[in-house]
C-alpha positions in Angstrom: 45.5 -30.6 -92.2 44.4 -32.1 -88.9 48.1 -33.1 -88.2 49.3 -29.6 -88.6 46.5 -28.2 -86.3 47.4 -30.8 -83.5 51.0 -29.9 -83.8 50.4 -26.1 -83.5 48.2 -26.7 -80.4 51.0 -28.7 -78.7 53.6 -26.1 -79.3 51.5 -23.4 -77.8 50.7 -25.3 -74.6 54.4 -26.1 -74.2 55.5 -22.5 -74.5 52.8 -21.1 -72.3 53.7 -23.5 -69.5 57.4 -22.6 -69.9 56.4 -19.0 -69.0 55.2 -19.8 -65.4 58.3 -19.3 -63.3 58.8 -19.7 -59.6 58.2 -15.9 -59.3 54.7 -16.3 -60.7 53.9 -19.1 -58.3 54.9 -17.0 -55.3 52.5 -14.1 -56.4 49.6 -16.6 -57.1 50.0 -18.2 -53.6 49.9 -14.7 -52.0 46.8 -13.8 -53.8 45.2 -17.1 -52.9 45.8 -16.5 -49.2 44.4 -12.9 -49.3 41.2 -14.3 -51.1 40.8 -17.2 -48.4 41.0 -14.6 -45.6 38.5 -12.1 -47.0 36.1 -14.4 -48.9 32.7 -15.7 -47.6 32.7 -19.2 -46.5 29.3 -20.4 -48.0 29.5 -23.6 -45.9 29.4 -21.6 -42.7 25.8 -20.4 -43.4 24.6 -23.8 -42.9 24.6 -23.2 -39.1 24.0 -19.5 -38.6 24.1 -17.9 -35.0 21.8 -14.9 -34.2 23.1 -12.7 -31.7 20.2 -10.6 -29.8 21.1 -7.0 -29.4 19.3 -5.3 -26.3 17.9 -1.9 -26.9 16.3 0.4 -24.4 14.8 3.8 -24.5 16.5 6.5 -22.4 13.4 7.2 -20.3 12.3 3.8 -19.8 12.8 1.5 -16.7 12.3 -2.2 -15.9 10.8 -3.3 -12.7 12.3 -6.8 -12.0 10.4 -7.3 -8.7 7.0 -8.8 -8.6 6.2 -6.3 -5.8 5.0 -3.0 -7.0 4.1 -0.1 -4.6 0.7 1.4 -5.2 0.3 5.2 -6.2 1.3 7.6 -3.6 -1.6 9.3 -1.9 -1.7 12.3 0.3 -4.3 10.8 2.5 -4.7 7.6 4.8 -7.7 6.2 2.8 -7.7 2.6 2.0 -6.8 1.2 -1.5 -9.8 -0.2 -3.4 -10.1 -2.7 -6.2 -10.9 0.2 -8.6 -7.7 1.9 -7.7 -5.9 -1.2 -8.2 -7.3 -1.9 -11.8 -6.5 1.7 -12.8 -2.7 1.2 -12.2 -0.3 1.2 -15.2 1.2 -2.1 -14.4 0.2 -5.8 -14.5 2.0 -6.7 -11.2 0.1 -8.8 -8.7 1.4 -7.3 -5.2 1.0 -3.8 -4.3 2.4 -2.0 -1.2 2.0 1.4 0.3 3.2 2.7 3.5 2.8 6.0 5.2 4.8 6.9 8.3 4.0 10.2 10.3 5.8 11.9 13.2 4.3 14.9 14.9 6.1 17.0 17.6 4.5 19.6 19.9 6.4 21.8 22.4 5.6 24.9 24.6 8.0 26.7 26.9 7.2 29.6 29.1 9.4 32.0 31.3 7.9 34.9 33.3 4.9 34.8 31.0 2.2 37.1 32.2 -0.7 35.1 30.8 0.7 32.0 32.5 1.3 28.6 31.0 2.8 25.1 31.5 5.9 23.8 29.9 5.1 20.7 27.8 6.4 18.5 25.1 4.5 16.0 23.0 5.0 13.3 20.3 2.8 11.3 18.2 3.6 8.6 15.8 1.5 6.8 13.3 1.9 4.2 10.5 -0.6 3.1 7.9 0.4 0.3 5.5 -1.6 -1.4 2.7 -0.6 -4.7 1.3 -2.7 -5.7 -1.6 -2.8 -8.7 -4.0 -4.9 -8.5 -7.3 -5.0 -11.3 -9.8 -7.7 -11.8 -12.4 -11.0 -11.7 -10.3 -9.3 -12.1 -6.9 -8.5 -9.3 -4.6 -6.9 -9.3 -1.1 -6.5 -6.2 1.0 -4.5 -6.1 4.2 -4.5 -2.7 6.0 -2.4 -2.0 9.2 -2.9 1.1 11.1 -1.2 1.9 14.4 -0.8 5.1 16.5 0.6 6.2 19.8 1.1 9.5 21.3 2.4 11.0 24.6 2.6 14.4 26.3 4.7 15.5 29.2 3.9 18.6 31.1 5.7 20.2 34.2 4.0 19.1 37.4 2.1 16.4 35.7 2.7 12.8 34.9 3.2 11.8 31.3 0.0 11.3 29.8 -1.2 9.2 26.6 -3.0 11.3 24.0 -3.5 8.7 21.3 -3.3 4.8 21.2 -4.9 2.5 18.7 -4.4 -0.8 16.7 -6.5 -1.5 13.8 -5.8 -4.4 11.6 -8.1 -5.2 8.7 -8.2 -8.0 6.0 -10.7 -8.1 3.2 -11.0 -10.7 0.3 -13.0 -9.8 -2.8 -13.9 -12.0 -5.7 -15.3 -10.1 -8.8 -18.8 -11.0 -9.8 -19.5 -8.3 -12.3 -18.1 -5.0 -13.3 -17.6 -3.0 -9.9 -19.3 -5.8 -7.8 -17.3 -8.1 -5.6 -18.2 -10.9 -3.2 -16.7 -9.8 0.1 -15.4 -11.4 3.3 -12.9 -10.5 5.9 -12.2 -9.6 9.5 -11.1 -6.6 11.6 -9.3 -6.4 14.9 -9.3 -3.3 17.0 -7.5 -2.6 20.3 -4.9 -0.5 21.9 -1.2 -0.9 23.2 -1.1 0.3 26.9 -3.5 1.0 29.7 -5.9 4.1 29.6 -6.8 6.4 32.4 -9.3 9.0 33.2 -7.1 11.9 34.0 -10.0 14.1 35.1 -10.7 11.8 38.0 -7.2 10.6 38.7 -4.7 13.4 37.8 -1.7 11.2 38.8 -3.0 7.7 38.2 -1.4 4.4 38.9 -1.9 1.0 37.1 -4.8 0.2 39.5 -6.7 3.3 38.1 -6.7 1.9 34.6 -10.1 1.9 32.7 -8.7 0.1 29.6 -5.7 -1.8 28.4 -4.7 -4.1 25.7 -7.7 -6.4 24.6 -9.8 -4.7 27.3 -11.6 -3.9 25.3 -10.7 -5.6 21.9 -13.1 -6.0 19.0 -13.3 -8.6 16.4 -15.5 -8.2 13.4 -16.0 -11.1 10.8 -18.5 -10.9 8.0 -19.7 -12.2 4.6 -21.3 -10.1 2.0 -20.6 -8.0 -1.1 -18.9 -4.7 -2.1 -19.6 -2.1 -4.7 -16.6 0.0 -6.0 -17.2 2.0 -9.1 -14.2 4.2 -8.7 -11.3 4.9 -6.2 -13.3 7.6 -4.4 -16.4 5.6 -3.5 -16.9 2.2 -2.0 -19.7 0.5 -0.2 -19.4 -2.8 1.7 -22.7 -4.6 2.7 -22.4 -7.7 4.9 -25.8 -9.1 5.9 -24.0 -11.8 8.0 -21.5 -10.3 10.4 -20.3 -11.3 13.7 -19.2 -8.6 16.3 -17.1 -10.0 19.4 -16.2 -7.8 22.2 -13.3 -9.0 24.4 -12.4 -7.7 28.0 -9.4 -9.8 29.0 -8.9 -8.0 32.4 -10.7 -9.3 35.4 -10.7 -5.8 37.0 -12.8 -4.4 34.1 -15.2 -7.4 33.8 -18.2 -5.7 35.3 -21.7 -5.4 33.8 -22.1 -2.2 31.8 -18.4 -2.0 30.8 -18.0 -2.0 27.2 -21.4 -3.7 26.8 -20.9 -6.6 29.0 -24.0 -8.2 30.4 -22.8 -9.6 33.6 -19.9 -9.5 36.0 -17.0 -11.7 35.1 -17.8 -11.8 31.5 -14.9 -11.8 29.1 -16.6 -12.1 25.7 -19.7 -10.8 24.2 -20.8 -12.0 20.9 -23.4 -10.2 18.6 -24.7 -11.3 15.3 -26.0 -8.7 12.9 -25.7 -6.8 9.6 -22.8 -4.3 8.8 -22.7 -1.5 6.2 -19.6 0.5 5.5 -19.4 3.5 3.2 -16.1 5.3 2.0 -16.4 8.5 0.1 -13.2 10.7 -0.6 -13.5 14.3 -1.8 -10.6 16.1 -3.5 -11.0 19.8 -2.4 -8.1 21.1 -4.4 -4.6 20.0 -5.3 -2.8 18.3 -2.3 -6.1 18.7 -0.1 -8.5 15.7 0.2 -11.2 14.9 2.7 -12.0 11.4 3.5 -15.3 10.2 5.0 -15.8 6.7 6.3 -19.0 5.7 8.1 -19.9 2.3 9.6 -23.3 0.9 10.8 -24.0 -2.3 12.7 -27.3 -3.7 13.8 -27.6 -6.6 16.0 -30.1 -9.2 15.0 -30.4 -10.9 18.5 -31.0 -7.9 20.7 -32.7 -4.5 19.9 -31.9 -4.4 16.2 -33.3 -0.9 16.2 -30.2 0.4 18.2 -27.8 0.8 15.6 -24.0 1.3 16.3 -22.6 4.2 14.4 -18.9 5.1 13.9 -18.0 7.9 11.7 -14.3 9.0 10.7 -13.6 12.2 8.9 -10.0 13.1 7.9 -8.8 16.3 6.3 -5.3 15.8 4.8 -3.2 18.8 3.6 0.1 18.2 2.0 2.5 21.2 1.9 5.5 19.4 0.3 7.1 16.0 0.0 7.5 15.6 3.7 5.4 18.1 5.6 1.6 17.4 6.0 -1.2 18.3 8.3 -4.0 16.0 9.3 -7.2 17.0 11.0 -9.4 14.2 12.1 -12.8 13.9 13.7 -14.1 10.5 15.1 -17.6 10.0 16.5 -19.2 6.9 17.7 -22.5 5.9 19.4 -22.9 2.5 20.9 -26.0 2.2 23.1 -24.6 -0.9 24.9 -21.5 0.9 26.0 -22.6 4.5 26.9 -26.0 6.3 25.9 -24.0 9.3 24.8 -22.1 10.5 21.8 -18.4 9.8 21.9 -16.2 12.2 20.1 -12.5 12.5 19.4 -10.7 15.3 17.6 -7.0 15.5 16.6 -4.8 18.0 14.7 -1.3 17.1 13.7 1.3 18.9 11.7 4.5 16.9 11.2 6.8 14.8 9.1 5.4 12.1 6.8 7.5 9.8 4.8 5.8 7.5 2.2 7.4 4.2 1.6 7.4 3.0 -2.1 7.1 3.9 -5.6 4.6 6.4 -7.2 3.6 4.9 -10.6 2.9 7.4 -13.3 2.8 6.8 -17.0 4.3 9.4 -19.5 1.5 10.6 -21.7 3.7 11.1 -24.8 5.9 7.8 -24.7 3.5 5.6 -22.5 6.6 4.6 -20.4 6.0 4.0 -16.6 8.3 6.4 -14.5 8.5 5.2 -10.8 10.4 7.2 -8.1 11.1 6.9 -4.5 8.8 9.3 -2.5 
């Protein structure tokens, strides 16, 4: 029986192999190639390569620079640590620049009430360069302005001229409190004249010039800054230096000089500076800044006071109006109240980004101002 079964199995294998013709072999090779081309290579999964696909929201933007411009403000008030901390960004450098140009012109022809043709121009810049990292805060503020007016029958006269450079370093001691140190330099660009006494002055009629006078304040203390609208800087140790680097003006009594030929007067005392900003309504703010200085060495009861008030009105992106009032009393210079008032309507261009965060998406939206 076993012999018969083995014989039958041999016959089946022989005849089945005989059925595989060359035609069947061609079909099998085509099928095999198709399988090889579409099949998965299991061995290739041993070293997989992951491709990162970048996605971005339509309303988002990436700031590649490490320099970010602080929020646009319609006023010239300084940036404070509180305003930096409230920004929707983790950048360290902040820049904000404000450039203003004001023109005035009047022309008369057969005008019964009379008048004098004149044209005037006034340019101002105000830049804040701020660094904020962890507890460290560095503020650099540069303010400069120069104005001229030319009238028929009169020489060109200066209407405004100032240089104000301030640097302040703060270290956060506690919430809203900072250890504060820094310096301030004040002066002017060109000679100044008393046009009431010399209507057509020459250079020899000058009563002031660059660094005559010039002021340097250096101090150490602390500051309190609970919000961007209020700041107090108190420096119990503050040096005030008055420079008069013009021999013609180095006479006793001029700018507080104590003797003829003196080019530098040094004072040591305490300084208090208060900043308070009021938002009257949309696009209208009033900035108050007052500074007190008391000399420890001579007549500490005679306190130097300097107040600056600035009303800022913004009509649109470029047109602004600024009304400023500055009052100063320094017993050593002149025992009277010094006052300066200016009104300007002109073009203002703010350099930088205004940072805003979308309330719905949380995305920062900067735009050139």
